[in-house]
C-alpha positions in Angstrom: -47.9 102.5 -5.3 -45.1 102.8 -2.7 -42.8 99.8 -2.9 -41.5 99.1 0.5 -38.0 97.6 1.0 -37.8 93.9 2.0 -35.3 91.2 2.7 -35.7 87.5 2.3 -34.7 84.9 4.9 -34.5 81.2 3.9 -33.7 78.7 6.7 -32.2 75.5 5.3 -30.9 72.1 6.3 -29.0 71.7 3.1 -31.8 70.6 0.7 -30.7 70.5 -2.9 -33.8 72.5 -3.8 -32.4 75.6 -2.2 -31.1 76.9 -5.6 -34.6 76.8 -7.0 -35.7 79.1 -4.1 -32.9 81.6 -4.6 -33.0 81.8 -8.5 -35.9 84.2 -8.9 -34.6 86.3 -6.0 -31.1 86.7 -7.5 -32.3 87.0 -11.1 -34.9 89.7 -10.3 -34.5 92.9 -12.3 -37.5 94.6 -10.8 -38.5 94.9 -7.1 -35.5 92.9 -6.1 -34.9 92.2 -2.3 -32.5 94.4 -0.4 -30.9 91.3 1.1 -31.1 87.6 0.8 -30.1 85.7 3.9 -29.7 81.9 4.0 -29.5 80.5 7.5 -27.8 77.1 7.6 -29.5 75.3 10.6 -27.5 72.0 10.5 -25.6 71.2 13.6 -21.9 72.0 13.6 -20.0 69.3 11.7 -23.2 67.8 10.1 -22.5 66.2 6.8 -26.1 65.7 5.7 -27.5 67.7 2.9 -25.8 69.8 0.2 -23.1 72.4 1.1 -24.4 75.8 1.8 -21.9 78.4 0.7 -22.0 82.1 0.1 -22.6 83.3 -3.4 -23.0 86.8 -4.9 -26.1 88.4 -3.5 -26.5 85.8 -0.7 -25.4 86.1 2.9 -25.0 82.8 4.7 -25.4 82.6 8.5 -25.4 79.6 10.8 -27.8 78.9 13.7 -26.3 75.8 15.1 -29.0 73.2 14.4 -31.5 74.6 17.0 -34.6 74.4 14.7 -36.4 76.6 12.3 -37.7 79.0 14.9 -34.1 79.8 16.0 -33.0 79.9 12.3 -35.6 82.4 11.3 -34.9 84.5 14.4 -31.2 84.6 13.4 -32.1 85.7 9.9 -34.6 88.5 10.6 -32.4 90.0 13.3 -29.5 90.3 10.7 -31.4 92.5 8.3 -32.7 96.0 8.5 -35.4 96.2 5.9 -38.9 97.4 6.6 -40.3 93.9 5.7 -38.8 90.4 6.2 -40.1 87.7 4.0 -39.6 84.0 5.1 -39.4 81.3 2.5 -38.9 77.6 3.1 -35.9 75.9 1.4 -38.1 73.5 -0.6 -40.6 75.9 -2.3 -40.6 77.1 -5.9 -41.3 80.9 -6.2 -42.2 81.8 -9.8 -40.0 84.0 -11.9 -42.2 87.1 -11.2 -42.4 86.4 -7.5 -40.6 89.6 -6.5 -42.9 91.8 -8.5 -46.0 90.2 -7.1 -44.6 90.3 -3.6 -43.9 94.0 -3.9 -47.5 94.6 -5.2 -48.8 92.7 -2.1 -46.8 94.8 0.3 -47.4 98.2 -1.4 -49.5 100.6 0.5 -50.6 98.1 3.2 -52.0 100.1 6.1 -49.8 100.4 9.2 -52.1 98.1 11.2 -51.4 95.2 8.8 -48.2 93.5 10.0 -48.1 90.4 7.7 -48.9 89.2 4.3 -49.1 85.5 3.4 -48.5 84.1 0.0 -50.8 81.4 -1.5 -49.2 78.0 -1.3 -50.1 75.6 -4.1 -49.3 71.9 -3.8 -49.8 70.0 -7.0 -51.6 66.7 -6.3 -50.3 63.4 -7.8 -51.5 62.6 -11.2 -53.7 59.6 -11.9 -54.0 58.3 -8.3 -55.0 59.3 -4.8 -52.3 60.8 -2.5 -50.5 58.6 0.0 -51.0 59.3 3.7 -47.6 61.1 3.9 -48.5 63.2 0.8 -51.7 64.3 2.5 -49.6 66.1 5.1 -47.9 68.2 2.3 -51.2 68.8 0.6 -52.5 70.3 3.9 -50.0 73.2 3.6 -52.2 74.7 0.8 -54.9 75.7 3.3 -52.8 76.3 6.4 -53.0 79.8 7.9 -49.9 82.0 8.3 -47.3 79.4 7.5 -43.8 80.7 6.9 -43.4 78.7 3.6 -44.1 82.2 2.2 -44.9 84.8 4.8 -43.9 88.5 5.1 -43.8 90.4 8.4 -43.0 94.0 9.2 -39.6 93.9 11.0 -40.7 96.4 13.6 -43.5 94.1 14.6 -41.3 91.1 14.8 -39.1 93.1 17.2 -42.2 94.2 19.2 -43.4 90.6 19.8 -39.8 89.3 20.6 -39.3 87.3 17.4 -39.8 83.6 17.1 -40.2 81.4 20.2 -37.1 79.1 20.2 -38.9 76.5 22.4 -40.4 75.3 19.1 -37.5 73.1 18.0 -39.3 71.4 15.1 -40.8 72.7 11.8 -44.2 72.8 13.5 -46.3 75.4 15.2 -43.6 78.1 15.4 -45.2 80.0 12.6 -48.7 79.7 14.1 -47.4 80.9 17.5 -45.8 84.1 16.1 -48.9 84.8 14.0 -51.1 84.6 17.1 -48.8 86.9 19.0 -48.9 89.4 16.2 -52.7 89.3 16.2 -52.7 89.6 20.0 -50.6 92.8 19.7 -53.4 94.4 17.7 -52.1 94.0 14.2 -53.8 92.4 11.2 -52.6 89.7 8.8 -53.7 89.4 5.2 -53.4 87.0 2.3 -51.6 88.4 -0.7 -52.1 87.6 -4.4 -48.7 86.1 -5.0 -48.5 82.3 -5.4 -45.6 80.0 -4.4 -45.5 76.3 -5.3 -44.6 73.7 -2.7 -43.7 70.4 -4.5 -45.5 67.3 -3.3 -43.3 65.1 -1.3 -43.6 61.7 0.3 -41.2 61.3 3.2 -42.1 57.7 3.7 -44.4 55.5 5.8 -42.5 56.4 9.0 -43.3 60.1 8.7 -46.6 59.5 10.5 -44.7 58.1 13.5 -42.1 60.9 13.5 -44.8 63.6 13.3 -46.4 62.5 16.6 -43.7 64.6 18.3 -45.9 67.5 17.4 -48.2 66.6 20.2 -45.6 68.1 22.6 -45.7 71.3 20.6 -49.5 71.4 20.8 -49.1 71.3 24.6 -46.9 74.4 24.4 -49.5 76.1 22.1 -52.2 75.5 24.6 -50.2 76.8 27.5 -49.3 80.0 25.6 -52.5 80.7 23.8 -55.3 78.9 25.7 -57.5 75.9 24.9 -59.1 77.5 21.8 -56.1 78.4 19.8 -57.0 76.0 17.0 -60.2 77.8 16.4 -58.3 81.1 15.9 -56.4 79.7 13.0 -59.3 77.7 11.5 -57.8 74.3 12.3 -60.0 71.4 13.2 -59.5 69.4 16.4 -57.2 66.5 15.9 -57.7 62.8 16.9 -55.8 62.9 20.2 -58.9 62.1 22.3 -59.5 59.0 20.2 -55.8 58.2 20.5 -56.0 58.5 24.3 -59.0 56.2 24.4 -57.3 53.7 22.1 -54.2 53.7 24.3 -56.2 53.4 27.5 -58.0 50.3 26.0 -54.7 48.8 25.1 -53.2 49.4 28.5 -56.3 48.1 30.2 -56.4 45.0 28.1 -52.8 44.3 28.9 -53.4 44.8 32.6 -56.5 42.7 32.6 -54.8 39.9 30.7 -52.0 39.9 33.2 -54.5 39.6 36.0 -56.3 36.7 34.2 -53.0 34.9 33.5 -52.2 35.1 37.2 -55.6 33.6 38.1 -56.8 36.8 39.8 -59.8 37.4 37.4 -61.5 36.0 34.3 -60.6 36.7 30.7 -63.8 38.7 30.0 -62.4 42.2 30.8 -59.3 41.5 28.8 -61.4 40.3 25.8 -63.7 43.3 26.0 -60.9 45.9 26.2 -58.9 44.1 23.5 -62.0 44.2 21.3 -62.4 47.9 21.9 -58.7 48.5 21.1 -59.1 46.4 17.9 -62.2 48.3 16.8 -60.7 51.7 17.4 -57.4 50.8 15.6 -59.3 49.3 12.7 -61.4 52.5 12.3 -58.3 54.6 12.4 -56.5 52.5 9.9 -59.5 52.4 7.5 -59.8 56.2 7.8 -56.2 56.5 6.5 -56.5 53.8 3.9 -59.8 55.0 2.4 -58.4 58.3 1.3 -55.2 56.9 -0.2 -54.2 54.9 -3.2 -55.1 51.6 -1.4 -52.1 49.7 -2.8 -50.9 46.7 -0.9 -47.8 48.4 0.4 -49.7 51.5 1.5 -52.4 49.4 3.2 -49.9 47.4 5.1 -48.0 50.5 6.2 -51.3 52.1 7.4 -52.2 49.0 9.4 -48.9 48.8 11.1 -48.5 52.5 11.9 -52.2 52.9 13.0 -51.4 50.5 15.8 -48.3 52.5 16.9 -49.5 56.0 16.5 -52.0 56.3 19.4 -49.5 55.2 22.2 -46.8 57.3 20.5 -49.1 60.3 20.5 -49.9 59.9 24.1 -46.2 59.5 25.0 -45.3 62.8 23.3 -48.3 64.5 24.8 -47.2 63.4 28.3 -43.6 64.5 27.6 -44.9 67.9 26.4 -47.0 68.3 29.6 -43.9 67.8 31.7 -41.5 69.7 29.6 -43.7 72.8 29.3 -45.3 72.6 32.7 -44.1 76.1 33.6 -44.3 77.7 30.1 -45.0 81.4 30.0 -45.7 83.7 27.0 -42.7 84.3 24.9 -40.7 87.6 25.1 -37.1 88.5 24.7 -35.3 87.2 27.8 -33.9 89.7 30.2 -30.2 90.4 30.0 -28.4 88.6 32.8 -24.8 88.8 31.6 -22.6 90.9 29.4 -19.6 89.5 27.4 -16.9 91.5 25.9 -14.4 91.0 23.1 -10.9 92.0 24.4 -8.7 93.5 21.6 -10.2 96.5 20.0 -13.1 96.6 22.4 -11.8 96.8 25.9 -8.1 97.5 25.1 -6.4 99.0 22.1 -5.5 96.2 19.6 -1.8 95.3 19.6 -1.5 92.3 17.2 -0.4 89.1 19.0 0.3 91.0 22.2 2.2 89.0 24.8 3.6 92.0 26.8 1.4 93.2 29.7 3.1 96.6 29.5 1.5 97.2 26.1 -2.1 97.0 27.5 -3.9 100.3 27.1 -7.7 100.4 27.8 -9.9 102.2 25.4 -11.4 105.5 26.6 -14.2 105.0 29.1 -13.6 101.2 29.5 -13.5 101.1 33.3 -16.5 103.3 33.6 -18.5 101.2 31.2 -17.6 98.0 33.0 -18.5 99.5 36.4 -22.0 100.2 35.0 -22.4 96.5 34.5 -21.1 95.7 37.9 -23.3 98.3 39.5 -26.3 96.6 37.8 -25.4 93.4 39.5 -24.7 91.5 36.3 -21.8 89.1 35.7 -19.4 90.0 32.9 -16.9 88.0 31.0 -14.4 88.2 28.1 -14.5 86.1 25.0 -11.3 86.4 22.9 -9.7 84.8 19.9 -6.0 84.4 20.3 -4.8 82.6 17.2 -1.2 83.8 17.9 -0.9 80.8 20.2 -1.6 78.4 17.4 0.7 80.3 15.1 3.6 80.1 17.6 3.8 83.9 17.9 2.8 84.0 21.6 2.4 81.5 24.4 -0.7 80.8 26.5 1.3 82.0 29.6 1.8 85.3 27.8 -1.9 85.6 27.0 -2.7 84.9 30.6 -0.3 87.6 31.8 -1.9 90.1 29.4 -5.4 89.1 30.7 -4.2 89.6 34.3 -3.0 93.1 33.4 -6.4 93.8 31.8 -8.0 92.9 35.1 -5.6 95.1 37.1 -6.6 98.1 35.0 -10.3 97.4 34.4 -11.4 95.3 37.4 -12.3 91.7 37.8 -14.2 89.6 35.3 -16.4 86.6 36.2 -15.2 84.4 33.3 -12.4 84.4 30.7 -12.8 82.3 27.6 -9.9 82.2 25.1 -9.7 80.4 21.8 -6.1 79.4 21.2 -6.9 77.9 17.7 -6.1 79.1 14.2 -8.5 79.5 11.2 -7.7 76.1 9.8 -8.1 74.2 13.1 -11.9 73.7 12.6 -12.6 74.3 16.3 -16.1 75.1 17.6 -14.9 78.0 19.8 -13.2 80.4 17.4 -15.4 83.4 16.6 -17.6 83.6 14.5 -18.4 80.2 15.8 -20.5 80.2 19.0 -18.3 78.1 21.3 -16.7 80.8 23.4 -20.1 82.4 24.1 -21.8 79.1 24.9 -19.0 78.2 27.3 -19.0 81.7 29.0 -22.7 81.6 29.4 -22.4 78.1 31.0 -19.7 79.4 33.3 -22.0 82.2 34.5 -25.0 80.0 34.9 -27.2 81.9 32.3 -28.7 80.9 29.0 -27.0 82.3 25.8 -30.2 84.1 25.0 -29.7 86.1 28.3 -26.3 87.4 27.2 -25.3 90.5 25.3 -22.0 90.3 23.4 -20.1 93.6 22.8 -17.4 93.6 20.2 -15.8 95.6 17.4 -15.9 93.3 14.3 -18.4 91.2 12.5 -17.1 87.9 13.9 -18.2 89.1 17.4 -21.7 89.8 16.1 -21.9 86.5 14.1 -20.7 84.5 17.1 -23.4 86.0 19.3 -26.0 85.4 16.6 -25.0 81.7 16.2 -25.1 81.2 20.0 -28.5 82.9 20.2 -27.2 85.9 22.2 -27.8 89.6 21.4 -25.0 91.8 20.4 -23.9 95.5 20.1 -21.1 96.4 17.7 -18.7 99.3 18.6 -17.1 100.1 15.2 -13.4 101.0 15.1 -11.2 101.9 12.1 -10.6 98.2 11.5 -14.4 97.4 11.3 -15.5 96.9 7.8 -18.4 99.1 6.6 -20.4 96.0 5.6 -20.0 94.6 9.2 -21.4 97.8 10.6 -24.3 97.8 8.2 -25.2 94.2 9.0 -25.0 94.5 12.8 -28.4 94.5 14.5 -27.3 97.2 17.0 -24.3 99.6 17.0 -23.0 102.2 19.4 -20.4 104.9 19.0 -18.5 104.0 22.1 -18.2 101.3 24.8 -20.2 103.2 27.4 -23.1 103.7 25.1 -23.0 100.0 24.1 -23.2 99.0 27.7 -26.1 101.3 28.4 -28.0 99.7 25.4 -27.2 96.3 26.7 -28.5 97.2 30.2 -31.8 98.4 28.9 -32.8 94.7 28.6 -31.5 93.8 32.0 -33.9 92.3 34.6 -35.1 94.7 37.1 
């Protein structure tokens, strides 16, 4: 059997279980992955969770705390393997997982774009699961979840990757699976098995999970009213929640009218009775399938009263937030951002002398292509010489002015004056310069292409959610070139590639 190449992408929020995920990948002696990428999705400066540091065989990227869809998107775009396998950071692949994965992927026909591993969730011993544990147990039968899911990289690119509007660990995997199916490809279940440990995130989990009602609105707008049927998921309880909430609101309104002497108490009593009956039914439905301990029963009673109005609130918020939602695709390019030294002009270390500015070959012509396309352009440049006391900000500004004299005007300049140890949010490979430049130009970071000559430029673009093109120079390390999602031999070619995604 032909064993295709694959890379593994693991988004994480710093769970201690991450090492258990990586162990069988790094210890594999047969059918090992071509690359293992861990995407740290904690917000910049977040202290929660274990430290995520690079180790031999693992590449660590950062996605800025924008949710699992963005983290997975950052991860798969950073690898070049034929297949990309997504694992969650709290699963436990067995020791022979790599061999069984390779067998699942071997000789799959071209029309099959994805292979899902079987997820096993061990039930609790000697008792019924709690309400929160039921949510984890449900993963065992879920379709196309990215706890263990392999996709052809070419198909991920075809459908535009993950939809970053899904900010929670919910529905983003179902959405991309449906888009792959809509593109005419098949998805299959493999023979490999991955264990997902049972966890109980506490009685408030049921309240926090109601935010998923907003994601369900987005799913309906993107995939139509029957999307649940396509993934074999039963209809939820939202209609009953809406009725329960309406009864509660009606009872409150009727009671207010009665208290003001404008009506009798009959309507308030009737609506209050309906609310009580619906709430009691919902609470018993949850209690009956659980361990029925006093603590669990009390938690179910309290949260069953709160869930219906909370579900309705999130549904209404989702209807407003996603009122104009359109099917996902890569956003058109609306701006191009350039690194300065080594990309637009020859690199003169810590240059503070405008007379030393020498544009690279074809720079003016490349920039004029962007201007002719009607797109704004900017410069994003690290200038740590300011922090080191080697040059002043006035000298940097004078050099930048000379660049504009030779290459034409730019719509924004963003300069980081900090050093490596300053811990700023702007110094590349952090995303601050790109985020600020995009804001200056009135575009989203996802609508920008960053063109640079080293890995820090690519990583900063990736962290900001922008696309990138690397133009290697003698100072570009081979591993940076290999890891770049797109490269070009010169600046003009890089611009042409960037403009292919521009809006018409």
